[in-house]
Biotite code that builds the C-alpha atoms (Angstrom):
import biotite.structure as struc

atoms = struc.array([
    struc.Atom([69.942, 167.907, -78.364], chain_id="A", res_id=1, res_name="MET", atom_name="CA", element="C"),
    struc.Atom([70.985, 166.741, -75.243], chain_id="A", res_id=2, res_name="LYS", atom_name="CA", element="C"),
    struc.Atom([71.554, 170.350, -73.734], chain_id="A", res_id=3, res_name="THR", atom_name="CA", element="C"),
    struc.Atom([68.508, 171.215, -74.392], chain_id="A", res_id=4, res_name="GLU", atom_name="CA", element="C"),
    struc.Atom([66.308, 168.717, -73.168], chain_id="A", res_id=5, res_name="PHE", atom_name="CA", element="C"),
    struc.Atom([68.692, 169.311, -69.609], chain_id="A", res_id=6, res_name="ALA", atom_name="CA", element="C"),
    struc.Atom([67.312, 172.733, -69.956], chain_id="A", res_id=7, res_name="LYS", atom_name="CA", element="C"),
    struc.Atom([63.940, 171.791, -70.372], chain_id="A", res_id=8, res_name="ASN", atom_name="CA", element="C"),
    struc.Atom([64.281, 169.990, -67.510], chain_id="A", res_id=9, res_name="MET", atom_name="CA", element="C"),
    struc.Atom([65.652, 172.704, -65.567], chain_id="A", res_id=10, res_name="LYS", atom_name="CA", element="C"),
    struc.Atom([62.273, 174.435, -66.208], chain_id="A", res_id=11, res_name="ILE", atom_name="CA", element="C"),
    struc.Atom([60.080, 172.067, -65.044], chain_id="A", res_id=12, res_name="ILE", atom_name="CA", element="C"),
    struc.Atom([62.413, 171.525, -61.748], chain_id="A", res_id=13, res_name="ASN", atom_name="CA", element="C"),
    struc.Atom([61.919, 175.065, -61.043], chain_id="A", res_id=14, res_name="GLU", atom_name="CA", element="C"),
    struc.Atom([58.172, 175.791, -61.831], chain_id="A", res_id=15, res_name="LEU", atom_name="CA", element="C"),
    struc.Atom([57.288, 172.313, -59.809], chain_id="A", res_id=16, res_name="CYS", atom_name="CA", element="C"),
    struc.Atom([59.716, 173.801, -56.772], chain_id="A", res_id=17, res_name="ALA", atom_name="CA", element="C"),
    struc.Atom([57.738, 177.227, -56.978], chain_id="A", res_id=18, res_name="PHE", atom_name="CA", element="C"),
    struc.Atom([54.514, 175.425, -56.582], chain_id="A", res_id=19, res_name="CYS", atom_name="CA", element="C"),
    struc.Atom([55.593, 172.909, -53.468], chain_id="A", res_id=20, res_name="ASN", atom_name="CA", element="C"),
    struc.Atom([57.048, 176.102, -51.632], chain_id="A", res_id=21, res_name="LEU", atom_name="CA", element="C"),
    struc.Atom([53.718, 177.751, -51.809], chain_id="A", res_id=22, res_name="HIS", atom_name="CA", element="C"),
    struc.Atom([51.564, 174.144, -51.143], chain_id="A", res_id=23, res_name="GLY", atom_name="CA", element="C"),
    struc.Atom([50.729, 172.632, -53.796], chain_id="A", res_id=24, res_name="ALA", atom_name="CA", element="C"),
    struc.Atom([49.229, 169.508, -53.290], chain_id="A", res_id=25, res_name="HIS", atom_name="CA", element="C"),
    struc.Atom([48.554, 168.516, -56.977], chain_id="A", res_id=26, res_name="ASN", atom_name="CA", element="C"),
    struc.Atom([50.618, 168.972, -59.909], chain_id="A", res_id=27, res_name="PHE", atom_name="CA", element="C"),
    struc.Atom([49.614, 168.425, -63.315], chain_id="A", res_id=28, res_name="ASN", atom_name="CA", element="C"),
    struc.Atom([52.427, 168.660, -66.113], chain_id="A", res_id=29, res_name="LEU", atom_name="CA", element="C"),
    struc.Atom([52.202, 169.031, -70.045], chain_id="A", res_id=30, res_name="GLU", atom_name="CA", element="C"),
    struc.Atom([55.262, 169.136, -71.691], chain_id="A", res_id=31, res_name="LEU", atom_name="CA", element="C"),
    struc.Atom([54.683, 169.903, -75.908], chain_id="A", res_id=32, res_name="LYS", atom_name="CA", element="C"),
    struc.Atom([57.940, 169.724, -78.111], chain_id="A", res_id=33, res_name="ILE", atom_name="CA", element="C"),
    struc.Atom([56.716, 171.537, -81.109], chain_id="A", res_id=34, res_name="MET", atom_name="CA", element="C"),
    struc.Atom([58.909, 172.131, -84.401], chain_id="A", res_id=35, res_name="GLU", atom_name="CA", element="C"),
    struc.Atom([59.390, 176.168, -83.380], chain_id="A", res_id=36, res_name="LYS", atom_name="CA", element="C"),
    struc.Atom([58.659, 176.082, -79.793], chain_id="A", res_id=37, res_name="GLU", atom_name="CA", element="C"),
    struc.Atom([58.338, 174.372, -76.464], chain_id="A", res_id=38, res_name="VAL", atom_name="CA", element="C"),
    struc.Atom([55.558, 175.337, -74.064], chain_id="A", res_id=39, res_name="GLN", atom_name="CA", element="C"),
    struc.Atom([55.362, 173.837, -70.202], chain_id="A", res_id=40, res_name="PHE", atom_name="CA", element="C"),
    struc.Atom([52.256, 174.143, -68.515], chain_id="A", res_id=41, res_name="ILE", atom_name="CA", element="C"),
    struc.Atom([51.629, 173.779, -65.154], chain_id="A", res_id=42, res_name="VAL", atom_name="CA", element="C"),
    struc.Atom([48.825, 173.424, -63.286], chain_id="A", res_id=43, res_name="THR", atom_name="CA", element="C"),
    struc.Atom([48.869, 173.276, -59.406], chain_id="A", res_id=44, res_name="ALA", atom_name="CA", element="C"),
    struc.Atom([45.710, 173.058, -56.826], chain_id="A", res_id=45, res_name="SER", atom_name="CA", element="C"),
    struc.Atom([45.797, 174.288, -53.401], chain_id="A", res_id=46, res_name="LYS", atom_name="CA", element="C"),
    struc.Atom([48.691, 176.922, -53.805], chain_id="A", res_id=47, res_name="VAL", atom_name="CA", element="C"),
    struc.Atom([49.053, 179.629, -51.382], chain_id="A", res_id=48, res_name="THR", atom_name="CA", element="C"),
    struc.Atom([50.586, 182.907, -52.654], chain_id="A", res_id=49, res_name="VAL", atom_name="CA", element="C"),
    struc.Atom([50.160, 186.550, -52.219], chain_id="A", res_id=50, res_name="SER", atom_name="CA", element="C"),
    struc.Atom([49.391, 189.615, -54.674], chain_id="A", res_id=51, res_name="GLU", atom_name="CA", element="C"),
    struc.Atom([52.888, 190.472, -53.934], chain_id="A", res_id=52, res_name="LYS", atom_name="CA", element="C"),
    struc.Atom([54.228, 187.297, -54.303], chain_id="A", res_id=53, res_name="GLU", atom_name="CA", element="C"),
    struc.Atom([52.462, 186.829, -57.588], chain_id="A", res_id=54, res_name="MET", atom_name="CA", element="C"),
    struc.Atom([54.021, 190.482, -58.777], chain_id="A", res_id=55, res_name="GLU", atom_name="CA", element="C"),
    struc.Atom([57.129, 189.174, -57.901], chain_id="A", res_id=56, res_name="GLN", atom_name="CA", element="C"),
    struc.Atom([56.778, 186.214, -59.994], chain_id="A", res_id=57, res_name="LEU", atom_name="CA", element="C"),
    struc.Atom([55.593, 187.840, -63.096], chain_id="A", res_id=58, res_name="LEU", atom_name="CA", element="C"),
    struc.Atom([58.586, 189.944, -62.665], chain_id="A", res_id=59, res_name="LYS", atom_name="CA", element="C"),
    struc.Atom([60.983, 186.978, -62.525], chain_id="A", res_id=60, res_name="ARG", atom_name="CA", element="C"),
    struc.Atom([59.599, 185.392, -65.363], chain_id="A", res_id=61, res_name="LEU", atom_name="CA", element="C"),
    struc.Atom([59.275, 188.157, -67.550], chain_id="A", res_id=62, res_name="ASN", atom_name="CA", element="C"),
    struc.Atom([62.385, 189.245, -67.229], chain_id="A", res_id=63, res_name="VAL", atom_name="CA", element="C"),
    struc.Atom([63.419, 188.739, -71.046], chain_id="A", res_id=64, res_name="GLY", atom_name="CA", element="C"),
    struc.Atom([64.801, 185.719, -72.744], chain_id="A", res_id=65, res_name="ARG", atom_name="CA", element="C"),
    struc.Atom([68.942, 185.920, -73.036], chain_id="A", res_id=66, res_name="ARG", atom_name="CA", element="C"),
    struc.Atom([70.599, 183.175, -74.897], chain_id="A", res_id=67, res_name="ARG", atom_name="CA", element="C"),
    struc.Atom([73.998, 184.479, -73.741], chain_id="A", res_id=68, res_name="GLU", atom_name="CA", element="C"),
    struc.Atom([72.888, 183.690, -70.032], chain_id="A", res_id=69, res_name="MET", atom_name="CA", element="C"),
    struc.Atom([71.815, 179.954, -70.207], chain_id="A", res_id=70, res_name="GLU", atom_name="CA", element="C"),
    struc.Atom([75.100, 178.499, -71.112], chain_id="A", res_id=71, res_name="GLN", atom_name="CA", element="C"),
    struc.Atom([76.673, 179.914, -67.586], chain_id="A", res_id=72, res_name="ASN", atom_name="CA", element="C"),
    struc.Atom([73.153, 178.763, -66.140], chain_id="A", res_id=73, res_name="TYR", atom_name="CA", element="C"),
    struc.Atom([74.406, 175.257, -66.311], chain_id="A", res_id=74, res_name="TRP", atom_name="CA", element="C"),
    struc.Atom([78.023, 176.396, -65.037], chain_id="A", res_id=75, res_name="GLY", atom_name="CA", element="C"),
    struc.Atom([76.590, 177.257, -61.768], chain_id="A", res_id=76, res_name="ALA", atom_name="CA", element="C"),
    struc.Atom([76.456, 174.594, -59.591], chain_id="A", res_id=77, res_name="GLY", atom_name="CA", element="C"),
    struc.Atom([74.333, 173.766, -56.352], chain_id="A", res_id=78, res_name="GLY", atom_name="CA", element="C"),
    struc.Atom([70.862, 175.838, -55.462], chain_id="A", res_id=79, res_name="ARG", atom_name="CA", element="C"),
    struc.Atom([70.480, 179.461, -54.540], chain_id="A", res_id=80, res_name="SER", atom_name="CA", element="C"),
    struc.Atom([67.568, 180.964, -53.278], chain_id="A", res_id=81, res_name="ASP", atom_name="CA", element="C"),
    struc.Atom([64.023, 179.948, -55.795], chain_id="A", res_id=82, res_name="THR", atom_name="CA", element="C"),
    struc.Atom([63.756, 183.865, -56.422], chain_id="A", res_id=83, res_name="ASN", atom_name="CA", element="C"),
    struc.Atom([66.758, 183.598, -58.279], chain_id="A", res_id=84, res_name="ALA", atom_name="CA", element="C"),
    struc.Atom([66.063, 180.266, -59.919], chain_id="A", res_id=85, res_name="GLU", atom_name="CA", element="C"),
    struc.Atom([63.664, 181.537, -61.307], chain_id="A", res_id=86, res_name="LEU", atom_name="CA", element="C"),
    struc.Atom([64.863, 184.845, -62.540], chain_id="A", res_id=87, res_name="LEU", atom_name="CA", element="C"),
    struc.Atom([67.414, 182.520, -64.517], chain_id="A", res_id=88, res_name="MET", atom_name="CA", element="C"),
    struc.Atom([64.274, 180.526, -65.981], chain_id="A", res_id=89, res_name="VAL", atom_name="CA", element="C"),
    struc.Atom([62.820, 183.894, -67.365], chain_id="A", res_id=90, res_name="GLY", atom_name="CA", element="C"),
    struc.Atom([66.100, 184.182, -68.767], chain_id="A", res_id=91, res_name="MET", atom_name="CA", element="C"),
    struc.Atom([65.334, 181.110, -70.917], chain_id="A", res_id=92, res_name="MET", atom_name="CA", element="C"),
    struc.Atom([61.952, 181.796, -72.111], chain_id="A", res_id=93, res_name="ILE", atom_name="CA", element="C"),
    struc.Atom([60.276, 184.236, -74.537], chain_id="A", res_id=94, res_name="ASP", atom_name="CA", element="C"),
    struc.Atom([56.882, 184.064, -73.018], chain_id="A", res_id=95, res_name="GLU", atom_name="CA", element="C"),
    struc.Atom([55.280, 183.880, -69.479], chain_id="A", res_id=96, res_name="ALA", atom_name="CA", element="C"),
    struc.Atom([51.934, 183.337, -68.552], chain_id="A", res_id=97, res_name="ASN", atom_name="CA", element="C"),
    struc.Atom([50.595, 183.140, -65.106], chain_id="A", res_id=98, res_name="VAL", atom_name="CA", element="C"),
    struc.Atom([46.836, 182.786, -63.574], chain_id="A", res_id=99, res_name="SER", atom_name="CA", element="C"),
    struc.Atom([45.816, 181.812, -59.931], chain_id="A", res_id=100, res_name="TYR", atom_name="CA", element="C"),
    struc.Atom([42.126, 181.598, -59.221], chain_id="A", res_id=101, res_name="GLU", atom_name="CA", element="C"),
    struc.Atom([40.471, 179.623, -56.321], chain_id="A", res_id=102, res_name="ASP", atom_name="CA", element="C"),
    struc.Atom([43.864, 178.154, -54.952], chain_id="A", res_id=103, res_name="GLU", atom_name="CA", element="C"),
    struc.Atom([44.968, 176.828, -58.618], chain_id="A", res_id=104, res_name="VAL", atom_name="CA", element="C"),
    struc.Atom([48.027, 178.534, -60.375], chain_id="A", res_id=105, res_name="MET", atom_name="CA", element="C"),
    struc.Atom([48.420, 177.711, -64.335], chain_id="A", res_id=106, res_name="ILE", atom_name="CA", element="C"),
    struc.Atom([51.839, 178.804, -65.387], chain_id="A", res_id=107, res_name="ILE", atom_name="CA", element="C"),
    struc.Atom([52.310, 178.656, -68.853], chain_id="A", res_id=108, res_name="THR", atom_name="CA", element="C"),
    struc.Atom([55.938, 179.604, -70.343], chain_id="A", res_id=109, res_name="LEU", atom_name="CA", element="C"),
    struc.Atom([56.908, 179.309, -74.020], chain_id="A", res_id=110, res_name="THR", atom_name="CA", element="C"),
    struc.Atom([60.385, 178.660, -75.242], chain_id="A", res_id=111, res_name="ARG", atom_name="CA", element="C"),
    struc.Atom([61.270, 179.305, -78.926], chain_id="A", res_id=112, res_name="PHE", atom_name="CA", element="C"),
    struc.Atom([64.216, 177.314, -80.713], chain_id="A", res_id=113, res_name="VAL", atom_name="CA", element="C"),
])
């Protein structure tokens, strides 16, 4: 359970880092831990992303879950660039939805247990 909590916190950290790097002023984070899934919902305002950046975000988050990579992720020390980190998040989740309108971004990720 401790490992799952650490994975959840890493996902949250990367989502918030992405929003912060794109100018977010306010964050609202909802973490729902249910019997068969964990859902992450981040709502951030005053976010500025281009259409290309949105495409890249969606591509990285929808790479497909790779459970075998999750353990390797924790062995890597330090931080790489945000894009690589988001790709790793994409490998740890099963579903990703992103909406962006009027500088408000809502990222919803689901991880099945």
